[in-house]
C-alpha positions as a Markdown table, in Angstrom:
| # | Residue | x | y | z |
|---|---|---|---|---|
| 1 | Met | 0.0 | 0.1 | 0.0 |
| 2 | Ala | 1.3 | 3.6 | -1.0 |
| 3 | Arg | 1.8 | 5.7 | 2.0 |
| 4 | Trp | -0.6 | 8.7 | 2.5 |
| 5 | Val | 1.7 | 11.9 | 2.5 |
| 6 | Tyr | 1.0 | 15.5 | 2.2 |
| 7 | Ile | 2.2 | 17.7 | -0.7 |
| 8 | Glu | 4.5 | 19.8 | 1.6 |
| 9 | Asp | 6.6 | 16.7 | 2.4 |
| 10 | Leu | 6.9 | 15.2 | -1.1 |
| 11 | Lys | 10.5 | 16.1 | -1.4 |
| 12 | Gln | 11.3 | 13.7 | 1.3 |
| 13 | His | 9.8 | 10.9 | -0.9 |
| 14 | Val | 11.5 | 11.2 | -4.2 |
| 15 | Gly | 11.5 | 7.9 | -6.1 |
| 16 | Glu | 8.7 | 6.5 | -3.9 |
| 17 | Glu | 5.1 | 5.6 | -4.6 |
| 18 | Val | 2.7 | 7.6 | -2.4 |
| 19 | Glu | -0.9 | 8.5 | -2.0 |
| 20 | Leu | -2.2 | 11.9 | -2.0 |
| 21 | Arg | -5.7 | 13.1 | -0.8 |
| 22 | Gly | -6.9 | 16.4 | -2.1 |
| 23 | Trp | -8.8 | 18.4 | -4.7 |
| 24 | Leu | -8.3 | 19.2 | -8.5 |
| 25 | His | -7.4 | 22.9 | -8.7 |
| 26 | Asn | -6.7 | 22.9 | -12.4 |
| 27 | Lys | -5.9 | 20.7 | -15.3 |
| 28 | Arg | -4.7 | 21.0 | -19.1 |
| 29 | Ser | -4.1 | 18.4 | -21.9 |
| 30 | Ser | -1.3 | 17.9 | -24.6 |
| 31 | Gly | -1.9 | 15.1 | -26.8 |
| 32 | Lys | -1.5 | 11.8 | -24.9 |
| 33 | Ile | -0.7 | 13.6 | -21.5 |
| 34 | Arg | -2.8 | 15.2 | -18.9 |
| 35 | Phe | -1.6 | 17.6 | -16.4 |
| 36 | Leu | -3.4 | 18.1 | -13.1 |
| 37 | Ile | -2.7 | 20.7 | -10.5 |
| 38 | Val | -3.7 | 19.0 | -7.2 |
| 39 | Arg | -3.9 | 20.8 | -3.7 |
| 40 | Asp | -4.2 | 19.1 | -0.3 |
| 41 | Gly | -4.3 | 22.0 | 2.0 |
| 42 | Thr | -0.4 | 22.2 | 2.4 |
| 43 | Gly | 0.5 | 22.8 | -1.1 |
| 44 | Phe | 0.0 | 22.4 | -4.9 |
| 45 | Val | 1.7 | 19.8 | -7.1 |
| 46 | Gln | 1.6 | 19.0 | -10.7 |
| 47 | Val | 0.5 | 15.4 | -11.5 |
| 48 | Val | 1.5 | 14.1 | -14.9 |
| 49 | Ala | -0.6 | 11.2 | -16.6 |
| 50 | Val | 0.8 | 9.5 | -19.6 |
| 51 | Lys | -1.8 | 7.5 | -21.6 |
| 52 | Asn | 0.2 | 4.3 | -22.1 |
| 53 | Gln | 1.5 | 4.3 | -18.6 |
| 54 | Val | -1.9 | 4.1 | -16.6 |
| 55 | Ala | -4.8 | 2.0 | -17.0 |
| 56 | Pro | -7.2 | 3.0 | -19.8 |
| 57 | Glu | -10.1 | 3.5 | -17.7 |
| 58 | Val | -8.0 | 5.7 | -15.1 |
| 59 | Phe | -6.8 | 7.9 | -18.0 |
| 60 | Ala | -10.3 | 8.3 | -19.4 |
| 61 | Arg | -11.6 | 9.2 | -15.8 |
| 62 | Leu | -9.1 | 12.4 | -16.1 |
| 63 | Asp | -11.2 | 14.1 | -18.9 |
| 64 | Asp | -14.3 | 13.7 | -16.8 |
| 65 | Leu | -13.0 | 15.6 | -13.7 |
| 66 | Phe | -14.3 | 18.9 | -13.1 |
| 67 | Tyr | -12.6 | 21.8 | -10.8 |
| 68 | Glu | -12.6 | 21.0 | -7.2 |
| 69 | Ala | -13.2 | 17.3 | -7.6 |
| 70 | Ser | -12.2 | 15.7 | -4.5 |
| 71 | Ile | -9.8 | 12.8 | -5.4 |
| 72 | Ile | -7.6 | 10.2 | -4.0 |
| 73 | Leu | -4.5 | 9.4 | -6.3 |
| 74 | Arg | -1.4 | 7.3 | -6.2 |
| 75 | Gly | 1.9 | 8.2 | -8.0 |
| 76 | Lys | 5.7 | 8.2 | -7.9 |
| 77 | Val | 7.3 | 11.2 | -6.7 |
| 78 | Arg | 9.8 | 12.5 | -9.4 |
| 79 | Glu | 12.4 | 15.3 | -8.8 |
| 80 | Asp | 12.0 | 18.4 | -11.1 |
| 81 | Ala | 13.7 | 21.6 | -10.4 |
| 82 | Arg | 11.5 | 23.4 | -12.7 |
| 83 | Ala | 8.4 | 22.6 | -10.5 |
| 84 | Pro | 7.3 | 25.2 | -8.1 |
| 85 | Gly | 7.9 | 22.6 | -5.2 |
| 86 | Gly | 11.0 | 21.0 | -6.8 |
| 87 | Val | 8.8 | 17.7 | -7.4 |
| 88 | Glu | 6.1 | 16.3 | -9.7 |
| 89 | Leu | 4.0 | 13.2 | -9.2 |
| 90 | Asp | 3.8 | 10.5 | -12.1 |
| 91 | Leu | 0.1 | 9.1 | -11.8 |
| 92 | Val | -0.5 | 5.6 | -11.2 |
| 93 | Asp | -4.2 | 5.4 | -10.1 |
| 94 | Leu | -6.9 | 7.8 | -9.2 |
| 95 | Ser | -10.1 | 7.4 | -7.4 |
| 96 | Val | -12.8 | 10.0 | -7.3 |
| 97 | Val | -14.6 | 11.0 | -4.0 |
| 98 | Gln | -17.0 | 13.5 | -5.5 |
| 99 | Asn | -17.0 | 15.3 | -8.9 |
| 100 | Pro | -19.0 | 18.6 | -8.8 |
| 101 | Glu | -20.3 | 19.8 | -12.2 |
| 102 | Asp | -21.2 | 23.5 | -11.3 |
| 103 | Tyr | -18.4 | 24.9 | -9.3 |
| 104 | Pro | -19.4 | 28.5 | -9.1 |
| 105 | Ile | -16.0 | 30.1 | -9.6 |
| 106 | Pro | -15.1 | 29.7 | -13.2 |
| 107 | Lys | -12.0 | 28.4 | -14.7 |
| 108 | Val | -10.8 | 31.9 | -15.0 |
| 109 | Arg | -9.5 | 31.8 | -11.4 |
| 110 | Glu | -10.0 | 34.3 | -8.7 |
| 111 | Glu | -6.6 | 36.0 | -9.4 |
| 112 | Asn | -7.8 | 37.2 | -12.7 |
| 113 | Ile | -11.2 | 38.4 | -11.6 |
| 114 | Pro | -10.8 | 42.4 | -11.1 |
| 115 | Asp | -13.7 | 43.0 | -8.7 |
| 116 | Val | -13.0 | 40.7 | -5.8 |
| 117 | Gly | -16.2 | 42.1 | -4.3 |
| 118 | Lys | -18.2 | 39.7 | -6.5 |
| 119 | Leu | -16.5 | 36.9 | -4.8 |
| 120 | Leu | -17.3 | 37.8 | -1.1 |
| 121 | Pro | -20.6 | 36.0 | -1.2 |
| 122 | Leu | -18.5 | 32.9 | -2.2 |
| 123 | Arg | -15.9 | 33.5 | 0.3 |
| 124 | His | -16.5 | 29.9 | 1.8 |
| 125 | Leu | -15.1 | 28.6 | -1.7 |
| 126 | Trp | -12.9 | 31.4 | -2.7 |
| 127 | Ile | -10.5 | 30.6 | 0.0 |
| 128 | Arg | -9.5 | 27.4 | -1.8 |
| 129 | Gly | -7.8 | 29.4 | -4.3 |
| 130 | Arg | -3.9 | 29.9 | -4.6 |
| 131 | Arg | -3.9 | 33.4 | -3.7 |
| 132 | Gln | -6.3 | 33.1 | -0.7 |
| 133 | Trp | -4.3 | 29.9 | 0.5 |
| 134 | Ala | -1.1 | 31.9 | 0.2 |
| 135 | Ile | -2.5 | 34.9 | 2.3 |
| 136 | Leu | -4.0 | 32.8 | 4.9 |
| 137 | Arg | -0.9 | 30.8 | 5.4 |
| 138 | Ile | 1.2 | 33.9 | 5.8 |
| 139 | Arg | -1.4 | 35.1 | 8.3 |
| 140 | Asp | -0.8 | 31.9 | 10.4 |
| 141 | Glu | 2.9 | 32.5 | 10.3 |
| 142 | Val | 2.6 | 36.1 | 11.6 |
| 143 | Val | 0.4 | 34.9 | 14.3 |
| 144 | Arg | 3.0 | 32.2 | 15.3 |
| 145 | Ala | 6.0 | 34.5 | 15.0 |
| 146 | Leu | 4.2 | 37.2 | 17.2 |
| 147 | Glu | 3.4 | 34.6 | 20.0 |
| 148 | Asp | 6.8 | 32.9 | 19.8 |
| 149 | Phe | 8.4 | 36.6 | 20.0 |
| 150 | Met | 6.5 | 37.5 | 23.0 |
| 151 | His | 7.0 | 34.4 | 24.9 |
| 152 | Ala | 10.8 | 34.7 | 24.2 |
| 153 | Arg | 10.7 | 38.2 | 25.8 |
| 154 | Gly | 8.9 | 36.8 | 29.0 |
| 155 | Phe | 5.3 | 37.6 | 28.2 |
| 156 | Ile | 2.4 | 35.3 | 28.9 |
| 157 | Arg | -0.8 | 35.1 | 26.9 |
| 158 | Leu | -4.0 | 35.6 | 28.8 |
| 159 | Asp | -7.4 | 36.3 | 27.5 |
| 160 | Pro | -9.7 | 39.3 | 28.3 |
| 161 | Pro | -13.4 | 39.2 | 28.0 |
| 162 | Ile | -15.1 | 39.9 | 24.7 |
| 163 | Leu | -18.4 | 41.3 | 26.3 |
| 164 | Thr | -17.7 | 44.4 | 28.4 |
| 165 | Ala | -19.6 | 47.4 | 30.0 |
| 166 | Met | -17.1 | 50.2 | 28.9 |
| 167 | Ala | -15.7 | 51.9 | 25.9 |
| 168 | Val | -11.9 | 51.8 | 25.4 |
| 169 | Glu | -11.5 | 53.8 | 22.2 |
| 170 | Gly | -14.6 | 56.1 | 22.4 |
| 171 | Thr | -18.2 | 55.6 | 22.6 |
| 172 | Thr | -19.1 | 56.2 | 18.9 |
| 173 | Thr | -17.9 | 52.8 | 17.5 |
| 174 | Leu | -19.3 | 50.4 | 20.1 |
| 175 | Phe | -21.5 | 47.4 | 19.2 |
| 176 | Lys | -24.3 | 47.4 | 21.7 |
| 177 | Ile | -26.1 | 44.2 | 22.7 |
| 178 | Asp | -28.5 | 43.2 | 25.3 |
| 179 | Tyr | -26.9 | 41.2 | 28.4 |
| 180 | Phe | -29.7 | 39.8 | 30.3 |
| 181 | Gly | -31.6 | 43.0 | 30.4 |
| 182 | Gln | -28.6 | 45.5 | 30.8 |
| 183 | Pro | -26.5 | 47.0 | 28.1 |
| 184 | Ala | -23.2 | 45.5 | 27.2 |
| 185 | Tyr | -20.8 | 45.8 | 24.4 |
| 186 | Leu | -18.5 | 43.8 | 22.1 |
| 187 | Ser | -15.0 | 44.6 | 23.1 |
| 188 | Gln | -13.1 | 47.4 | 21.3 |
| 189 | Ser | -9.9 | 46.2 | 22.9 |
| 190 | Gly | -8.8 | 44.1 | 25.6 |
| 191 | Gln | -6.3 | 46.7 | 26.8 |
| 192 | Leu | -7.8 | 47.8 | 30.2 |
| 193 | Tyr | -8.2 | 44.0 | 31.4 |
| 194 | Met | -4.5 | 43.5 | 30.3 |
| 195 | Glu | -3.4 | 46.4 | 32.5 |
| 196 | Ala | -4.9 | 44.6 | 35.4 |
| 197 | Leu | -3.3 | 41.3 | 34.3 |
| 198 | Ala | 0.0 | 43.1 | 34.0 |
| 199 | Met | -0.2 | 44.2 | 37.7 |
| 200 | Ser | -0.4 | 40.4 | 38.4 |
| 201 | His | 2.1 | 39.0 | 35.9 |
| 202 | Gly | 4.2 | 41.8 | 35.0 |
| 203 | Lys | 4.4 | 41.0 | 31.3 |
| 204 | Val | 1.4 | 39.9 | 29.5 |
| 205 | Tyr | -0.3 | 40.0 | 26.1 |
| 206 | Ser | -3.8 | 38.9 | 24.7 |
| 207 | Phe | -4.5 | 38.0 | 21.1 |
| 208 | Gly | -8.1 | 37.9 | 20.1 |
| 209 | Pro | -11.1 | 39.5 | 18.1 |
| 210 | Thr | -11.9 | 43.1 | 18.5 |
| 211 | Phe | -14.9 | 45.0 | 17.1 |
| 212 | Arg | -15.4 | 48.6 | 16.0 |
| 213 | Ala | -18.8 | 49.9 | 14.5 |
| 214 | Glu | -17.2 | 52.3 | 12.1 |
| 215 | Lys | -19.3 | 52.9 | 9.2 |
| 216 | Ser | -16.2 | 53.0 | 6.9 |
| 217 | Lys | -15.8 | 51.1 | 3.5 |
| 218 | Thr | -12.1 | 51.9 | 3.1 |
| 219 | Arg | -9.5 | 49.1 | 2.2 |
| 220 | Arg | -8.2 | 49.5 | 5.8 |
| 221 | His | -11.2 | 48.8 | 7.8 |
| 222 | Leu | -13.1 | 45.8 | 9.1 |
| 223 | Ala | -15.9 | 45.5 | 11.7 |
| 224 | Glu | -14.1 | 42.6 | 13.3 |
| 225 | Phe | -10.6 | 42.2 | 13.4 |
| 226 | Trp | -7.8 | 40.6 | 15.5 |
| 227 | Met | -5.4 | 42.3 | 17.7 |
| 228 | Met | -2.5 | 41.3 | 19.8 |
| 229 | Glu | -2.1 | 43.5 | 22.9 |
| 230 | Pro | 0.8 | 43.5 | 25.3 |
| 231 | Glu | 1.0 | 45.4 | 28.7 |
| 232 | Trp | 4.2 | 45.7 | 30.4 |
| 233 | Ala | 4.5 | 46.8 | 34.1 |
| 234 | Tyr | 7.3 | 49.4 | 34.8 |
| 235 | Ala | 7.8 | 50.1 | 31.1 |
| 236 | Thr | 8.3 | 53.4 | 29.6 |
| 237 | Leu | 7.4 | 54.7 | 26.0 |
| 238 | Glu | 11.1 | 54.1 | 25.1 |
| 239 | Asp | 11.0 | 50.4 | 26.2 |
| 240 | Leu | 7.8 | 50.1 | 24.0 |
| 241 | Leu | 9.6 | 51.4 | 21.0 |
| 242 | Asp | 12.6 | 49.0 | 21.3 |
| 243 | Leu | 10.1 | 46.2 | 21.7 |
| 244 | Val | 8.1 | 47.0 | 18.9 |
| 245 | Glu | 11.1 | 47.5 | 16.6 |
| 246 | Asp | 12.6 | 44.0 | 17.5 |
| 247 | Met | 9.2 | 42.5 | 17.2 |
| 248 | Leu | 8.6 | 43.4 | 13.5 |
| 249 | Val | 12.0 | 42.9 | 12.5 |
| 250 | Tyr | 11.6 | 39.4 | 13.7 |
| 251 | Val | 8.1 | 38.6 | 12.2 |
| 252 | Val | 9.2 | 39.8 | 8.7 |
| 253 | Ala | 12.2 | 37.9 | 8.7 |
| 254 | Arg | 10.2 | 34.8 | 9.8 |
| 255 | Val | 7.8 | 35.1 | 7.0 |
| 256 | Leu | 10.7 | 35.6 | 4.5 |
| 257 | Glu | 12.4 | 32.5 | 5.8 |
| 258 | Gln | 9.1 | 30.0 | 6.1 |
| 259 | Arg | 6.7 | 31.4 | 3.6 |
| 260 | Lys | 8.9 | 31.8 | 0.3 |
| 261 | Thr | 6.5 | 29.7 | -1.7 |
| 262 | Glu | 3.4 | 31.8 | -0.7 |
| 263 | Leu | 5.2 | 35.1 | -1.1 |
| 264 | Asp | 6.1 | 33.8 | -4.6 |
| 265 | Ile | 2.5 | 33.0 | -5.3 |
| 266 | Leu | 1.5 | 36.5 | -4.4 |
| 267 | Glu | 4.3 | 38.0 | -6.5 |
| 268 | Arg | 5.6 | 40.0 | -3.5 |
| 269 | Asp | 8.5 | 42.2 | -3.9 |
| 270 | Thr | 10.5 | 40.7 | -1.1 |
| 271 | Ser | 13.3 | 43.2 | -1.4 |
| 272 | Arg | 10.8 | 45.5 | 0.2 |
| 273 | Leu | 10.6 | 43.2 | 3.1 |
| 274 | Glu | 14.3 | 42.5 | 3.3 |
| 275 | Ala | 14.9 | 46.3 | 4.0 |
| 276 | Ile | 13.0 | 45.8 | 7.4 |
| 277 | Arg | 16.0 | 46.4 | 9.6 |
| 278 | Lys | 16.9 | 48.3 | 12.7 |
| 279 | Pro | 16.8 | 51.0 | 13.4 |
| 280 | Phe | 13.3 | 52.4 | 12.4 |
| 281 | Pro | 12.8 | 56.0 | 12.1 |
| 282 | Arg | 11.4 | 57.9 | 15.0 |
| 283 | Ile | 9.7 | 61.2 | 14.6 |
| 284 | Thr | 7.5 | 63.3 | 16.5 |
| 285 | Tyr | 3.9 | 64.4 | 15.5 |
| 286 | Asp | 5.4 | 67.9 | 14.8 |
| 287 | Asp | 8.0 | 66.2 | 12.5 |
| 288 | Ala | 5.2 | 64.4 | 10.6 |
| 289 | Val | 3.2 | 67.5 | 10.1 |
| 290 | Lys | 6.2 | 69.5 | 9.0 |
| 291 | Leu | 6.9 | 66.6 | 6.5 |
| 292 | Leu | 3.2 | 66.7 | 5.3 |
| 293 | Gln | 3.4 | 70.4 | 4.7 |
| 294 | Glu | 6.7 | 70.0 | 2.9 |
| 295 | Lys | 4.9 | 67.7 | 0.6 |
| 296 | Gly | 2.1 | 70.1 | -0.1 |
| 297 | Phe | -0.7 | 69.0 | 2.3 |
| 298 | Asp | -2.8 | 71.9 | 3.7 |
| 299 | Phe | -2.9 | 69.9 | 7.1 |
| 300 | Pro | -4.0 | 71.8 | 10.1 |
| 301 | Phe | -1.8 | 71.3 | 13.3 |
| 302 | Gly | -3.7 | 69.3 | 16.0 |
| 303 | Glu | -5.8 | 67.1 | 13.8 |
| 304 | Asp | -5.3 | 63.4 | 13.5 |
| 305 | Phe | -3.8 | 61.9 | 10.4 |
| 306 | Gly | -6.3 | 60.2 | 7.9 |
| 307 | Ala | -5.3 | 57.6 | 5.4 |
| 308 | Asp | -3.9 | 60.0 | 2.8 |
| 309 | Glu | -1.6 | 61.6 | 5.4 |
| 310 | Glu | -0.3 | 58.4 | 6.8 |
| 311 | Thr | 0.5 | 57.1 | 3.3 |
| 312 | Ala | 2.3 | 60.4 | 2.7 |
| 313 | Ile | 4.4 | 60.1 | 5.7 |
| 314 | Ser | 5.3 | 56.6 | 5.2 |
| 315 | Glu | 6.4 | 57.1 | 1.6 |
| 316 | Ser | 9.4 | 58.9 | 3.0 |
| 317 | Phe | 10.8 | 55.7 | 4.6 |
| 318 | Asp | 11.6 | 52.3 | 3.5 |
| 319 | Arg | 10.8 | 50.6 | 6.8 |
| 320 | Pro | 8.0 | 51.3 | 9.3 |
| 321 | Val | 8.1 | 54.9 | 11.0 |
| 322 | Met | 7.4 | 55.6 | 14.6 |
| 323 | Val | 5.4 | 58.7 | 15.2 |
| 324 | Thr | 5.4 | 59.8 | 18.7 |
| 325 | His | 4.0 | 62.6 | 20.8 |
| 326 | Tyr | 0.5 | 63.3 | 19.3 |
| 327 | Pro | -1.7 | 66.0 | 20.9 |
| 328 | Ala | -3.4 | 64.5 | 23.9 |
| 329 | Lys | -6.6 | 65.9 | 22.9 |
| 330 | Ile | -7.0 | 63.6 | 19.9 |
| 331 | Lys | -5.8 | 60.3 | 21.8 |
| 332 | Ala | -7.5 | 58.2 | 24.2 |
| 333 | Phe | -8.2 | 59.0 | 27.8 |
| 334 | Tyr | -5.8 | 56.6 | 29.5 |
| 335 | Met | -2.6 | 57.7 | 27.7 |
| 336 | Lys | 0.0 | 59.5 | 30.0 |
| 337 | Arg | 0.8 | 63.3 | 29.3 |
| 338 | Asp | 4.5 | 64.3 | 28.6 |
| 339 | Pro | 5.7 | 66.1 | 31.9 |
| 340 | Glu | 7.8 | 68.3 | 29.5 |
| 341 | Gln | 4.9 | 68.9 | 27.0 |
| 342 | Pro | 1.6 | 68.5 | 29.1 |
| 343 | Asp | -0.5 | 68.9 | 25.9 |
| 344 | Arg | 1.2 | 65.7 | 24.3 |
| 345 | Ala | 0.7 | 62.1 | 25.0 |
| 346 | Arg | 3.6 | 59.9 | 25.6 |
| 347 | Cys | 2.2 | 57.6 | 22.6 |
| 348 | Val | 3.2 | 56.2 | 19.4 |
| 349 | Asp | 1.7 | 55.1 | 16.0 |
| 350 | Val | 3.8 | 52.8 | 14.0 |
| 351 | Leu | 3.0 | 53.4 | 10.2 |
| 352 | Ala | 3.9 | 50.6 | 7.8 |
| 353 | Pro | 5.7 | 51.4 | 4.6 |
| 354 | Glu | 4.2 | 51.3 | 1.2 |
| 355 | Gly | 0.9 | 53.1 | 2.3 |
| 356 | Tyr | -0.5 | 50.6 | 4.5 |
| 357 | Gly | -1.1 | 52.9 | 7.4 |
| 358 | Glu | -1.2 | 52.4 | 11.2 |
| 359 | Ile | -0.4 | 48.8 | 12.2 |
| 360 | Ile | 0.4 | 49.5 | 15.9 |
| 361 | Gly | -0.8 | 52.1 | 18.4 |
| 362 | Gly | 0.7 | 52.2 | 21.8 |
| 363 | Ser | 1.4 | 54.5 | 24.8 |
| 364 | Glu | 2.5 | 54.9 | 28.4 |
| 365 | Arg | -0.7 | 54.5 | 30.5 |
| 366 | Glu | -1.7 | 57.2 | 33.1 |
| 367 | Glu | -0.8 | 55.7 | 36.5 |
| 368 | Asp | -2.1 | 58.4 | 38.8 |
| 369 | His | -5.7 | 57.9 | 40.3 |
| 370 | Asp | -6.8 | 61.5 | 40.5 |
| 371 | Thr | -5.3 | 62.3 | 37.0 |
| 372 | Leu | -6.9 | 59.5 | 35.5 |
| 373 | Val | -10.3 | 60.4 | 36.9 |
| 374 | Arg | -10.0 | 63.9 | 35.3 |
| 375 | Tyr | -9.2 | 62.4 | 32.0 |
| 376 | Ile | -12.2 | 60.2 | 32.1 |
| 377 | Gln | -14.4 | 63.2 | 32.9 |
| 378 | Glu | -12.9 | 65.3 | 30.1 |
| 379 | His | -13.9 | 62.6 | 27.6 |
| 380 | Asn | -17.3 | 62.6 | 29.0 |
| 381 | Leu | -17.3 | 59.1 | 30.1 |
| 382 | Pro | -19.2 | 57.7 | 33.1 |
| 383 | Leu | -17.0 | 56.9 | 36.0 |
| 384 | Glu | -18.9 | 54.0 | 37.3 |
| 385 | Pro | -17.9 | 51.3 | 34.7 |
| 386 | Tyr | -14.4 | 52.3 | 35.3 |
| 387 | Arg | -14.4 | 52.0 | 38.9 |
| 388 | Trp | -12.4 | 48.7 | 38.8 |
| 389 | Tyr | -10.1 | 50.2 | 36.6 |
| 390 | Leu | -9.4 | 53.0 | 38.7 |
| 391 | Asp | -8.5 | 50.6 | 41.5 |
| 392 | Leu | -5.5 | 49.5 | 39.7 |
| 393 | Arg | -4.3 | 53.2 | 40.3 |
| 394 | Lys | -5.1 | 52.9 | 44.1 |
| 395 | Tyr | -3.5 | 49.8 | 45.0 |
| 396 | Gly | 0.1 | 49.2 | 43.9 |
| 397 | Thr | 0.1 | 51.7 | 41.1 |
| 398 | Val | 3.1 | 51.6 | 38.7 |
| 399 | Pro | 4.1 | 53.4 | 35.4 |
| 400 | His | 3.4 | 50.9 | 32.6 |
| 401 | Ala | 2.9 | 50.8 | 28.8 |
| 402 | Gly | 1.4 | 48.8 | 26.2 |
| 403 | Phe | 0.3 | 48.6 | 22.5 |
| 404 | Gly | -2.2 | 47.1 | 20.2 |
| 405 | Leu | -1.2 | 45.4 | 16.9 |
| 406 | Gly | -3.9 | 45.1 | 14.1 |
| 407 | Leu | -3.2 | 41.6 | 12.6 |
| 408 | Glu | -5.1 | 42.2 | 9.5 |
| 409 | Arg | -3.3 | 45.4 | 8.5 |
| 410 | Thr | 0.0 | 43.8 | 9.4 |
| 411 | Val | -0.8 | 40.9 | 7.2 |
| 412 | Ala | -1.9 | 43.1 | 4.4 |
| 413 | Trp | 1.5 | 45.1 | 4.4 |
| 414 | Ile | 3.6 | 41.9 | 4.6 |
| 415 | Thr | 1.8 | 40.2 | 1.9 |
| 416 | Gly | 1.5 | 43.3 | -0.4 |
| 417 | Ile | -2.2 | 43.0 | -1.0 |
| 418 | His | -4.5 | 45.9 | -1.4 |
| 419 | His | -7.4 | 45.3 | 1.0 |
| 420 | Val | -7.6 | 43.9 | 4.4 |
| 421 | Arg | -10.7 | 42.0 | 3.6 |
| 422 | Glu | -8.4 | 39.2 | 2.1 |
| 423 | Thr | -6.4 | 38.7 | 5.1 |
| 424 | Ile | -9.0 | 37.1 | 7.4 |
| 425 | Pro | -10.9 | 34.2 | 6.6 |
| 426 | Phe | -14.5 | 35.5 | 6.7 |
| 427 | Pro | -14.5 | 39.4 | 6.6 |
| 428 | Arg | -17.1 | 41.4 | 8.4 |
| 429 | Leu | -17.6 | 44.7 | 6.6 |
| 430 | Leu | -20.1 | 47.4 | 7.0 |
| 431 | Asp | -22.4 | 46.1 | 4.5 |
| 432 | Arg | -21.5 | 42.2 | 4.8 |
| 433 | Ile | -21.9 | 39.6 | 7.3 |
| 434 | Tyr | -22.6 | 36.6 | 4.9 |
| 435 | Pro | -21.2 | 33.9 | 4.8 |
């Protein structure tokens, strides 16, 4: 009996007869030869069937196969330097599990359809395509790299609740739900809870879904997205900047090393990623405004940057740029002010190169109880839901800092794709919650 192996392991079985279990991705004919592109979840391989080298009924069966037919086949692994994975499979036998006749995504594969919005209703099938397969495997690598990095730096993962009674990033983007007769909200961020956990464990992070009810249709926005959120007791803004810099360098290097096949499928210009090295440029908000004005933007000082401004700033650098010390009035209530510039927050936004916008936002957190009460009131937020949060400043308060990394924007940047909706398996958008 041939041994069942996965496509990603075929190079270890050159010269052997093996069994593959997967699906027909594509096919073509050339006289007495049939070429099948087969996928099994771990990769794609070309299977070659020569008419006089397989049973007549097997060869005849090949012409009746439709796209996405689920198949089990046996073949001999042959080394071929020209093949994408370095190997091909010479077919010996094939059986059909199911042969669908009306697969709704046509032979012109999803890579060649200009309006990907037409494919969103078929997302449950679209994710089978090579491009989507590559993006989602890079997403997996980014997640694992982030977690490996954080654990290597002494952070432990703990999970905050998704159902909350308070706002973290302002009240205008909350999804409200009924919680046994009282109002509750889907979490905008786990940060406040992670601050409590940092007072218990020192260095913690969470990794999970967050929700923003922004009525935005831009390529950078999702209603549901994933964030990694570390919190670090006794850390300063400068500690945070160093950590973020090391983290992004590590993650990009990891993807370059482990996901070359996927980057090739996406035709990613990897020279852009190879440039991601320390040190990252660090500029203040004032520097960024001056840069925009030099580029011809009529940008009013004191406003937050939009997508166009973030793109223009990042275009001046070949690696992520760290913008610090924003005006406190445009930032969240929990951010610590700079003692030397009381109108500025000790915060940072990390803008990815190539116009992908903000991928990380972080700051030192205000640790003084009375000051934090004043900030909550200035933001017109009710004090009662924050009583437990204020307790952290009454019992063993310390300076601390943290940040949130948006996974989908980070993956979009690393993969070089246009829209974040392709970086999450099932995107939730302003006008879409199906499938």
